[in-house]
KOLVEX-550496 format. One record per atom (N, C-alpha, C, O): x, y, z. Coordinates in steps of 0.05 Angstrom, whole numbers, padded with zeros to 5 digits, always signed. Layout:
BEGIN
XYZ...
REM end
This chain:
BEGIN
+00277-00315+00034+00262-00324-00001+00237-00324+00006+00230-00335+00027+00221-00313-00007+00198-00319-00006+00185-00332-00029+00184-00316-00048+00173-00357-00036+00164-00361-00063+00182-00362-00079+00173-00358-00102+00212-00367-00078+00235-00368-00090+00246-00341-00094+00265-00340-00109+00239-00320-00084+00232-00293-00089+00264-00281-00069+00267-00288-00046+00278-00269-00079+00297-00247-00049+00275-00231-00051+00263-00223-00070+00271-00226-00013+00254-00203-00019+00270-00185+00005+00280-00199+00023+00274-00162+00008+00287-00142+00022+00258-00136+00037+00237-00137+00024+00258-00130+00065+00232-00112+00084+00253-00103+00106+00273-00112+00116+00239-00081+00109+00258-00065+00143+00227-00070+00156+00206-00075+00145+00236-00066+00181+00223-00060+00215+00236-00042+00233+00260-00036+00231+00214-00032+00257+00226-00026+00276+00209-00041+00289+00186-00048+00285+00235-00049+00315+00221-00068+00334+00205-00058+00355+00212-00035+00361+00183-00070+00370+00165-00056+00388+00174-00044+00403+00197-00053+00407+00165-00018+00420+00178+00003+00438+00203+00008+00435+00220+00007+00453+00209+00017+00402+00234+00038+00405+00221+00053+00385+00199+00047+00375+00236+00074+00377+00228+00095+00363+00251+00091+00334+00256+00106+00315+00264+00062+00341+00281+00059+00314+00312+00049+00319+00321+00057+00341+00325+00038+00309+00327+00047+00276+00316+00030+00259+00316+00006+00264+00307+00039+00242+00289+00016+00218+00313+00002+00206+00332+00015+00197+00312-00024+00205+00325-00046+00196+00319-00063+00169+00296-00070+00164+00333-00068+00158+00332-00096+00148+00330-00125+00163+00347-00135+00177+00312-00132+00156+00310-00168+00157+00312-00173+00189+00319-00195+00197+00307-00155+00205+00303-00165+00234+00278-00188+00244+00262-00190+00225+00272-00203+00262+00264-00223+00265+00233-00208+00289+00233-00195+00310+00206-00223+00266+00188-00211+00279+00176-00212+00305+00185-00231+00316+00161-00201+00318+00148-00201+00348+00127-00194+00351+00121-00170+00349+00111-00215+00356+00083-00207+00357+00076-00182+00385+00087-00185+00407+00057-00162+00381+00038-00154+00360+00053-00148+00334+00074-00135+00335+00043-00155+00312+00064-00147+00290+00037-00136+00264+00014-00145+00261+00049-00114+00250+00041-00111+00234+00053-00107+00206+00073-00092+00205+00046-00115+00189+00057-00112+00162+00040-00098+00142+00016-00101+00137+00065-00076+00128+00059-00059+00117+00065-00065+00081+00086-00074+00071+00044-00059+00068+00048-00064+00029+00048-00034+00022+00030-00019+00028+00073-00027+00005+00066+00003-00006+00052-00004-00038+00044-00025-00048+00055+00025-00047+00037+00023-00066+00058+00016-00096+00080+00004-00097+00042+00027-00115+00047+00019-00142+00070+00044-00149+00078+00060-00132+00079+00043-00177+00084+00061-00197+00121+00062-00189+00136+00042-00193+00129+00085-00177+00160+00088-00166+00163+00079-00135+00186+00075-00127+00140+00075-00116+00142+00065-00095+00159+00044-00088+00171+00030-00104+00158+00043-00059+00175+00021-00042+00165+00028-00019+00150+00048-00014+00177+00004+00002+00170+00004+00025+00182+00025+00038+00171+00036+00057+00201+00031+00030+00219+00059+00057+00198+00088+00045+00188+00104+00061+00193+00089+00013+00178+00108+00006+00152+00113+00019+00142+00135+00025+00142+00092+00023+00114+00100+00036+00114+00098+00068+00100+00113+00082+00133+00077+00081+00132+00079+00109+00154+00086+00126+00152+00079+00149+00177+00099+00118+00201+00102+00129+00191+00118+00155+00201+00112+00177+00170+00140+00153+00162+00156+00175+00139+00134+00190+00131+00143+00211+00132+00116+00186+00107+00103+00195+00125+00090+00217+00126+00101+00239+00136+00070+00212+00151+00043+00225+00161+00055+00252+00154+00042+00271+00179+00084+00260+00185+00085+00283+00159+00092+00298+00155+00084+00321+00141+00107+00283+00117+00116+00303+00094+00092+00312+00078+00094+00331+00096+00076+00300+00088+00050+00298+00098+00031+00330+00084+00023+00348+00126+00031+00326+00141+00021+00341+00138+00027+00377+00138+00014+00398+00135+00060+00368+00134+00078+00396+00104+00061+00415+00101+00056+00439+00087+00056+00387+00057+00055+00404+00061+00022+00416+00043+00011+00429+00080+00011+00410+00094-00017+00429+00085-00042+00397+00079-00065+00403+00086-00035+00376+00073-00058+00353+00111-00065+00341+00131-00052+00346+00107-00087+00327+00130-00089+00301+00124-00089+00289+00105-00103+00283+00137-00068+00270+00126-00056+00253+00150-00066+00219+00173-00060+00212+00128-00085+00205+00151-00087+00182+00137-00088+00153+00116-00099+00148+00157-00073+00132+00149-00065+00112+00169-00080+00094+00193-00080+00101+00160-00093+00071+00172-00108+00056+00167-00096+00029+00144-00089+00023+00194-00095+00007+00189-00078-00021+00179-00101-00035+00195-00120-00035+00150-00105-00051+00141-00118-00061+00159-00134-00086+00180-00123-00092+00156-00147-00094+00173-00165-00124+00156-00139-00140+00136-00126-00138+00187-00141-00160+00187-00119-00176+00195-00088-00162+00200-00071-00180+00197-00079-00137+00202-00060-00130+00226-00056-00114+00234-00078-00105+00237-00040-00108+00251-00031-00091+00276-00054-00092+00280-00065-00114+00290-00060-00073+00311-00085-00072+00308-00112-00078+00323-00130-00085+00283-00111-00072+00272-00142-00085+00270-00152-00104+00268-00136-00122+00268-00178-00111+00274-00187-00134+00245-00180-00155+00222-00174-00149+00259-00184-00183+00231-00179-00210+00224-00211-00211+00234-00229-00197+00209-00213-00227+00200-00239-00240+00198-00234-00262+00200-00211-00271+00193-00259-00279+00183-00253-00305+00157-00267-00312+00159-00286-00326+00136-00261-00304+00111-00261-00302+00090-00249-00295+00104-00231-00285+00071-00243-00291+00049-00219-00290+00047-00209-00265+00036-00225-00250+00055-00186-00253+00041-00175-00230+00018-00176-00220+00011-00156-00208-00001-00202-00223-00029-00188-00213-00039-00194-00188-00026-00207-00172-00061-00186-00185-00069-00183-00161-00070-00212-00136-00069-00216-00112-00071-00225-00163-00076-00257-00147-00044-00262-00135-00039-00270-00112-00022-00256-00157+00009-00262-00152+00014-00245-00124+00026-00257-00106+00007-00219-00118+00008-00207-00096-00006-00215-00073+00002-00205-00052-00024-00230-00072-00034-00240-00051-00016-00269-00041-00007-00275-00019-00015-00281-00064+00004-00305-00052+00032-00304-00046+00044-00323-00036+00047-00275-00054+00061-00266-00041+00065-00262-00015+00081-00272+00001+00045-00241-00013+00043-00234+00021+00037-00249+00041+00048-00249+00063+00014-00268+00029+00009-00295+00051+00032-00308+00055+00039-00311+00078+00050-00318+00031+00074-00328+00036+00090-00307+00062+00087-00314+00086+00104-00287+00056+00117-00277+00068+00105-00266+00091+00115-00246+00101+00084-00276+00101+00078-00269+00131+00080-00298+00143+00086-00299+00167+00076-00325+00128+00077-00346+00143+00109-00349+00142+00117-00363+00161+00126-00341+00128+00159-00336+00130+00165-00320+00156+00185-00326+00170+00150-00300+00163+00159-00287+00189+00148-00306+00213+00163-00306+00233+00128-00321+00214+00128-00336+00225+00106-00329+00256+00102-00348+00270+00097-00311+00262+00069-00304+00280+00050-00318+00264+00049-00325+00241+00034-00321+00287+00007-00339+00278-00013-00322+00268-00026-00331+00249-00021-00297+00276-00027-00278+00254-00017-00245+00260-00007-00238+00281-00023-00230+00237-00007-00208+00235-00030-00191+00226-00046-00199+00209-00031-00164+00238-00042-00144+00226-00040-00130+00200-00028-00108+00202-00050-00137+00170-00039-00130+00154-00048-00104+00139-00072-00103+00136-00036-00085+00129-00039-00059+00122-00029-00047+00094-00005-00046+00089-00041-00042+00083-00026-00035+00058-00046-00006+00039-00070-00007+00036-00028+00016+00029-00028+00033+00012-00039+00026-00018-00025+00010-00031-00055+00035-00028-00068+00038-00058-00062+00009-00067-00076-00009-00057-00047+00004-00081-00037-00035-00083-00032-00041-00062-00038-00065-00059-00024-00032-00043-00019-00043-00024-00041-00056-00010-00043-00079-00001-00057-00036-00012-00089-00041-00003-00098-00060-00008-00105-00076+00009-00102-00064-00036-00116-00088-00053-00109-00108-00048-00124-00127-00047-00078-00108-00044-00065-00134-00035-00077-00147-00010-00087-00169-00007-00073-00125+00010-00090-00119+00030-00118-00136+00034-00121-00155+00049-00136-00127+00020-00162-00147+00016-00160-00162+00003-00173-00181+00012-00147-00169-00022-00149-00193-00031-00136-00221-00015-00141-00245-00020-00115-00209+00010-00110-00226+00025-00136-00243+00043-00143-00267+00043-00146-00219+00057-00166-00216+00073-00188-00245+00059-00199-00264+00071-00189-00238+00035-00210-00259+00022-00198-00289+00019-00212-00309+00022-00171-00289+00015-00159-00313+00004-00154-00323+00041-00164-00342+00052-00147-00314+00046-00137-00330+00075-00135-00318+00095-00114-00309+00103-00163-00315+00108-00170-00290+00131-00152-00307+00158-00146-00292+00177-00148-00325+00160-00136-00337+00185-00119-00326+00186-00123-00310+00204-00098-00321+00177-00074-00320+00182-00071-00276+00197-00055-00269+00214-00089-00260+00184-00089-00240+00194-00111-00235+00222-00127-00254+00223-00115-00216+00242-00122-00209+00255-00141-00185+00251-00163-00180+00261-00125-00170+00234-00137-00144+00227-00133-00133+00206-00110-00139+00200-00143-00117+00186-00129-00100+00160-00135-00067+00156-00156-00055+00160-00113-00058+00149-00121-00027+00147-00107-00022+00111-00084-00021+00101-00133-00020+00100-00134-00021+00076-00131+00024+00073-00149+00039+00080-00105+00034+00060-00107+00056+00057-00104+00071+00028-00084+00070+00013-00128+00083+00024-00136+00099-00003-00134+00078-00023-00124+00088-00043-00141+00046-00027-00137+00027-00029-00146+00022-00058-00166+00034-00065-00134+00006-00075-00142-00007-00095-00173-00026-00089-00177-00037-00067-00191-00028-00107-00206-00044-00105-00235-00031-00102-00255-00041-00113-00234-00012-00088-00253-00001-00073-00278+00007-00082-00298+00014-00069-00273+00004-00107-00297+00008-00127-00297-00014-00160-00275-00009-00170-00304-00023-00169-00307-00036-00196-00289-00021-00222-00273-00027-00239-00302+00003-00212-00291+00020-00242-00267+00045-00229-00271+00061-00211-00248+00042-00241-00235+00076-00232-00243+00101-00251-00254+00102-00273-00232+00120-00232-00245+00147-00248-00229+00149-00281-00207+00143-00290-00258+00161-00291-00245+00155-00324-00238+00133-00329-00214+00131-00335-00253+00108-00330-00245+00090-00329-00245+00074-00359-00239+00050-00355-00249+00078-00385-00239+00085-00403-00223+00085-00418-00211+00070-00432-00224+00112-00410-00197+00131-00418-00168+00120-00398-00145+00124-00407-00173+00108-00371-00142+00090-00363-00143+00064-00375-00123+00052-00382-00162+00056-00377-00160+00028-00400-00148+00035-00425-00137+00016-00437-00148+00062-00439-00140+00064-00468-00107+00072-00460-00089+00066-00475-00103+00088-00430-00075+00093-00439-00058+00072-00428-00034+00068-00434-00073+00057-00409-00053+00030-00393-00047+00011-00424-00031-00008-00425-00058+00017-00440-00052+00002-00467-00033+00008-00485-00020-00006-00501-00035+00042-00478-00013+00057-00507+00015+00061-00502+00023+00049-00482+00028+00072-00514+00055+00062-00522+00061+00100-00503+00083+00112-00502+00040+00108-00493+00046+00125-00474+00056+00113-00448+00076+00118-00434+00034+00094-00445+00047+00076-00415+00064+00061-00416+00070+00050-00395+00077+00055-00439+00108+00044-00444+00131+00063-00441+00154+00058-00432+00122+00081-00449+00150+00103-00443+00142+00124-00425+00155+00144-00430+00120+00128-00401+00118+00146-00392+00142+00148-00365+00151+00169-00357+00147+00124-00354+00170+00126-00332+00194+00144-00345+00202+00166-00337+00203+00130-00362+00229+00137-00372+00231+00170-00384+00253+00181-00382+00207+00185-00397+00207+00200-00402+00197+00225-00382+00202+00249-00386+00182+00213-00358+00182+00234-00341+00205+00232-00318+00207+00252-00303+00223+00210-00313+00242+00215-00308+00266+00231-00314+00286+00229-00299+00264+00247-00335+00281+00264-00348+00275+00295-00333+00291+00312-00328+00250+00295-00328+00238+00327-00320+00235+00328-00295+00211+00327-00288+00253+00331-00277+00248+00333-00241+00220+00343-00239+00201+00332-00230+00223+00370-00250+00200+00393-00244+00172+00382-00251+00153+00395-00241+00165+00356-00269+00148+00342-00273+00139+00318-00251+00118+00305-00249+00164+00318-00238+00153+00295-00218+00143+00318-00186+00124+00316-00170+00165+00336-00189+00160+00357-00166+00123+00363-00168+00106+00357-00151+00121+00374-00188+00086+00376-00205+00070+00358-00192+00057+00363-00172+00072+00334-00205+00064+00299-00196+00052+00295-00172+00029+00287-00168+00073+00303-00153+00072+00293-00121+00062+00313-00104+00055+00305-00081+00060+00346-00112+00041+00359-00104+00016+00357-00110-00002+00361-00093+00009+00349-00145-00024+00347-00149-00035+00320-00135-00055+00320-00120-00020+00298-00141-00031+00281-00129-00027+00265-00107-00048+00255-00098+00001+00259-00095+00004+00254-00076-00004+00265-00046-00017+00253-00029+00004+00283-00044-00004+00312-00020-00018+00332-00025-00023+00346-00045-00024+00333+00002-00048+00352+00009-00035+00380+00009-00044+00401+00000-00008+00373+00025+00013+00392+00033+00030+00398+00016+00046+00380+00016+00036+00415+00001+00054+00426-00024+00085+00421-00010+00104+00408-00019+00081+00439+00021+00109+00437+00029+00119+00414+00041+00139+00417+00056+00109+00389+00037+00117+00365+00044+00131+00359+00016+00145+00339+00019+00133+00367-00008+00147+00355-00031+00176+00374-00028+00181+00394-00041+00195+00362-00006+00218+00370-00013+00243+00357-00035+00240+00336-00047+00268+00372-00037+00280+00362-00059+00289+00343-00057+00300+00332-00077+00290+00327-00025+00304+00300-00025+00284+00286-00041+00287+00273-00062+00259+00293-00023+00236+00271-00038+00232+00269-00064+00219+00250-00073+00241+00288-00081+00239+00291-00112+00262+00276-00113+00257+00255-00125+00285+00278-00106+00307+00259-00113+00310+00240-00112+00322+00225-00127+00290+00234-00081+00290+00191-00081+00265+00184-00108+00266+00164-00123+00251+00202-00110+00228+00186-00131+00239+00187-00156+00227+00174-00172+00263+00204-00167+00277+00201-00196+00296+00181-00187+00306+00171-00207+00304+00173-00171+00322+00161-00163+00310+00133-00174+00320+00121-00193+00285+00124-00157+00271+00102-00163+00252+00096-00198+00247+00075-00210+00248+00116-00204+00241+00121-00232+00264+00116-00251+00257+00114-00275+00288+00114-00247+00311+00125-00267+00320+00100-00272+00331+00097-00294+00317+00077-00254+00324+00043-00251+00312+00038-00278+00292+00050-00287+00326+00020-00291+00315+00007-00318+00296-00015-00316+00298-00035-00301+00278-00009-00331+00251-00022-00325+00228-00025-00295+00211-00041-00288+00241+00004-00284+00224+00008-00258+00193+00003-00261+00177-00008-00245+00190+00014-00286+00157+00022-00291+00140-00003-00299+00116-00004-00302+00159-00027-00303+00148-00049-00309+00128-00061-00297+00108-00067-00310+00129-00066-00272+00110-00087-00245+00080-00068-00248+00058-00078-00247+00086-00042-00250+00066-00028-00247+00053-00033-00276+00031-00045-00277+00066-00025-00299+00049-00028-00317+00031-00061-00325+00009-00064-00337+00053-00085-00312+00042-00112-00311+00013-00112-00300-00009-00122-00307+00020-00100-00283-00004-00099-00253-00033-00088-00271-00055-00099-00269-00028-00065-00287-00051-00058-00298-00064-00070-00319-00088-00073-00322-00042-00079-00336-00047-00099-00352-00063-00119-00343-00083-00123-00356-00059-00134-00322-00072-00154-00313-00100-00148-00296-00113-00165-00285-00105-00124-00298-00132-00121-00272-00149-00102-00287-00170-00096-00277-00142-00089-00313-00157-00067-00323-00173-00080-00337-00159-00098-00347-00193-00082-00345-00211-00083-00370-00219-00065-00385-00207-00044-00377-00236-00059-00408-00244-00044-00417-00272-00030-00396-00278-00006-00395-00281-00046-00385-00310-00047-00367-00307-00048-00335-00326-00044-00320-00282-00054-00325-00280-00057-00296-00258-00076-00296-00245-00085-00315-00255-00082-00263-00234-00095-00250-00236-00128-00264-00256-00141-00272-00214-00133-00263-00203-00173-00266-00225-00191-00241-00244-00205-00239-00199-00175-00225-00210-00188-00195-00220-00177-00184-00205-00162-00172-00243-00172-00178-00263-00152-00166-00255-00158-00127-00253-00180-00115-00253-00133-00118-00255-00130-00091-00288-00123-00076-00301-00130-00056-00289-00109-00093-00316-00093-00083-00340-00119-00076-00353-00123-00056-00338-00131-00098-00365-00158-00088-00361-00170-00075-00382-00180-00066-00333-00181-00060-00325-00198-00040-00325-00181-00008-00316-00192+00013-00334-00159-00009-00321-00143+00015-00338-00150+00034-00328-00148+00057-00374-00162+00034-00388-00171+00047-00373-00197+00064-00377-00199+00089-00358-00214+00050-00350-00236+00064-00322-00227+00082-00311-00248+00090-00310-00207+00090-00287-00206+00101-00299-00186+00131-00304-00163+00139-00301-00211+00139-00302-00215+00172-00288-00192+00193-00296-00181+00213-00257-00189+00176-00246-00184+00202-00244-00155+00205-00243-00141+00185-00244-00144+00229-00239-00114+00235-00223-00098+00217-00202-00109+00211-00226-00081+00210-00218-00065+00182-00224-00041+00188-00245-00032+00196-00195-00025+00180-00196+00008+00186-00188+00004+00157-00173-00010+00143-00212+00031+00155-00200+00046+00121-00188+00070+00129-00196+00080+00150-00174+00078+00119-00161+00106+00124-00158+00117+00095-00145+00105+00077-00171+00142+00091-00168+00154+00063-00167+00179+00070-00177+00190+00091-00150+00194+00045-00150+00224+00042-00171+00236+00039-00187+00221+00028-00179+00252+00043-00203+00273+00033-00203+00282+00006-00223+00285-00008-00185+00286+00000-00173+00303-00024-00155+00284-00047-00137+00292-00063-00165+00257-00043-00150+00237-00060-00164+00234-00086-00187+00227-00088-00146+00242-00111-00164+00232-00128-00161+00208-00148-00175+00208-00168-00143+00190-00144-00137+00171-00153-00143+00157-00145-00137+00136-00157-00160+00152-00117-00179+00138-00106-00198+00159-00093-00189+00170-00073-00223+00167-00104-00235+00182-00094-00254+00176-00066-00267+00156-00067-00257+00192-00042-00256+00191-00021-00287+00169-00022-00291+00149-00008-00308+00184-00048-00331+00173-00044-00335+00142-00057-00356+00130-00062-00310+00137-00059-00303+00103-00066-00298+00088-00030-00307+00066-00023-00289+00100-00020-00280+00089+00008-00317+00094+00027-00326+00074+00038-00335+00120+00028-00343+00118+00033-00373+00101+00030-00391+00096+00046-00370+00095-00002-00391+00069-00005-00385+00045+00009-00400+00034+00025-00358+00037+00001-00349+00015+00006-00355+00005+00038-00357-00018+00046-00356+00029+00051-00341+00017+00085-00360+00003+00096-00355-00011+00116-00391+00005+00083-00412-00003+00087-00428-00029+00082-00449-00039+00090-00401-00035+00059-00399-00067+00056-00383-00081+00069-00375-00103+00059-00375-00074+00088-00355-00087+00105-00366-00097+00131-00373-00079+00147-00370-00127+00141-00381-00127+00154-00381-00118+00188-00399-00119+00205-00350-00106+00190-00334-00098+00211-00313-00074+00204-00289-00075+00206-00326-00058+00199-00306-00029+00184-00314+00000+00198-00337+00009+00203-00293+00009+00201-00291+00035+00207-00279+00054+00185-00261+00045+00171-00288+00077+00180-00269+00095+00164-00259+00116+00174-00276+00132+00183-00237+00121+00176-00222+00147+00179-00208+00163+00166-00185+00159+00159-00224+00190+00162-00216+00209+00139-00188+00223+00144-00181+00227+00168-00173+00231+00125-00152+00248+00138-00161+00270+00125-00167+00268+00101-00162+00283+00132-00169+00306+00125-00151+00334+00109-00135+00344+00124-00151+00343+00089-00134+00358+00067-00115+00342+00057-00096+00354+00047-00113+00309+00055-00087+00302+00045-00102+00284+00021-00125+00276+00021-00077+00279-00001-00088+00260-00023-00085+00238-00021-00096+00225-00004-00068+00226-00039-00061+00187-00043-00043+00178-00023-00036+00155-00019-00034+00203-00010-00007+00196+00003-00002+00195+00034+00020+00193+00045-00031+00197+00046-00038+00207+00079-00016+00197+00094+00001+00214+00099-00011+00172+00103+00000+00161+00123+00033+00179+00113+00044+00189+00132+00041+00182+00094+00076+00191+00095+00074+00216+00091+00096+00227+00088+00040+00240+00087+00044+00263+00100+00035+00269+00124+00035+00294+00129+00029+00259+00138+00017+00250+00169+00026+00231+00183+00007+00222+00197+00051+00216+00188+00058+00196+00203+00041+00195+00228+00027+00176+00235+00044+00215+00240+00040+00219+00264+00004+00212+00271-00006+00196+00287-00003+00224+00259-00042+00218+00255-00040+00189+00251-00044+00174+00270-00033+00181+00229-00039+00152+00225-00036+00135+00245-00055+00126+00258-00009+00131+00248+00004+00113+00273-00019+00119+00300-00028+00099+00312-00026+00142+00307-00035+00149+00330-00070+00129+00320-00079+00110+00332-00077+00137+00303-00109+00125+00290-00099+00093+00291-00103+00081+00312-00092+00085+00280-00084+00056+00281-00081+00045+00309-00095+00027+00318-00063+00057+00320-00064+00041+00349-00090+00043+00369-00097+00026+00386-00104+00072+00363-00130+00065+00377-00150+00050+00358-00173+00048+00366-00146+00041+00340-00161+00019+00335-00148-00002+00334-00156-00016+00316-00135-00010+00343-00121-00043+00348-00123-00044+00376-00124-00066+00385-00123-00022+00394-00138-00040+00415-00153-00042+00417-00157-00055+00438-00176-00032+00402-00201-00050+00398-00209-00068+00394-00227-00082+00404-00189-00071+00366-00196-00092+00344-00177-00123+00353-00179-00145+00342-00161-00113+00375-00146-00147+00386-00154-00154+00412-00150-00176+00423-00172-00127+00426-00188-00135+00448-00162-00143+00468-00154-00162+00481-00154-00120+00462-00134-00107+00492-00137-00084+00494-00146-00068+00478-00125-00083+00524-00121-00045+00526-00099-00041+00516-00097-00017+00512-00081-00052+00510-00055-00037+00494-00038-00067+00485-00042-00090+00493-00022-00058+00469-00011-00076+00454+00017-00094+00476+00031-00113+00467
REM end
């Protein structure tokens, strides 16, 4: 239980290649990974990454965020402050004095917000194609209109009726290599989307955070205050969070480097998990001031 919510999480222990198991104790050095929004979940984003990080000597843990996967849903706005409160309480529940926190998209925004709110919990951060690298979204006014429209309320249920749309969307938006869009992946995403109310957490987040002119809880404005070692990872072909946003944001952090995953879109760590884990392990050797974990 975290903040009164039942939370499911998955982990690979350090120095193993698996198996991925739910709810095992954390051991330092620990990496906590937050997934993205939409139909995402801990295993969708991080299944292939967890054992790669474990082989590198880390204990890697990925929770289903509240409202997603097998974790509880709540009757309140799924705002960025809500998720920052959650992930910080989750880290405290695990027990390590400090963890490395990383996250994809929404999870990247949660990572940045937690680093602003309670940096002493963290030893380093790894935002991946992160929400909040800019104060405006691509086509911001159009996005704001869509978020508040009936189309957004009905979008998940309608899209889940048509597997070909899901397949096309995965190839057009999340993967640079369309060969990664397998029948099994399409089925997994469809299963997630067909859960009643599965689209509501993301819609709630959008309504809470996207205003007509910008973002409710600006992360961009606070980047100079994030002194933690920071590794920005970004797909070169991401259209949801354009690479130019990461390039512009990187020098605003006091201690950040940017790794561009060439050819990837918005799911780079899933498209090339071995590369992602290798870059993270190399970064953490310096960030944690050790010769290795």
